[in-house]
N, C-alpha and C positions, 0 to 999 in steps of 0.2 A: 546459437553466440555464447559466448564460454559464459557471459554473464550471468544465465541463469542455470548453470550448472553449480550442481553443490560445493562447495567451497571447503579444502582441505583443514579448515581451521575450524574448531569451534569458535562461533563468532559468540554464541549465549556468554563463557569465558572470559571476552575480552569487552563487550562493549557491555554498557549500563541496559534496562531496558528499554528506558526512553531513548537510547539510542539505535535499539534491535528496533523498535518500530516507526523509526525513521526510515532507517533502510530496508524496511521491510514495504512503506509507503515508496520511497525511491524509484525501488526493483519494478513495485505494481505499475507507476511512473512511466518508467521505461519498455515496459512489453505493452503498454497502453500505444508508445508512441512507437513501438516500432513494427505496428502496424499498419500505420498510415503510408499509401505507398505499395502496398505488398500484395501476395497473391492471397496471406493467409486472411483468416475470417478474424473481425472485429471484436474483441472483448465486449461482452455488453455486460454480461453478469457477473457483480465482484461479489465475494463474499469475504466480511471482515470479524474477525474474531481478539475481543479486543484488542484492536489497531489504536486507540489515543489514551487508551487509562495512564499510564507516562506523561502523557501530554498535556501541555496546560490546557484551558479551554478557549480559550487565541486561537490557537495552534489546531487543537481542533478543528475546529468552526473552517478556515481557512482550508483545510485537509476535504472535509466536505462537501465546502461548498463550488472545489474544483472537482470534484468526482460526480456530482450532480451537472453542472457545466458541460460534464462528458456524455451528456443523455445515456447513463449509465443507468443500470436497477443494480440498486447495491442489499447487501443481507444483512447487518451490522447486530456485533452482539456485543452488550457491551451493559457496566454497572452505573453512569452515568444519565441521566435523565436529558441530556442532551442530545 
């Protein structure tokens, strides 16, 4: 799908760090949902590098709770103890 093709825009010049992180998370969610009912293998391992550093703790908690509910293996790199 064209959603996963590299954009023609330099998003890092247009969006704030928090917006970029939300966009990355949304792309992950869409990627996870695109495998339901298809012949493609399900995503089971997700690498998260500073995915929530510009998010508040409440939003970070919601994000991780959702991913854990999807029964994924997560490798997360961050500076927060949470």
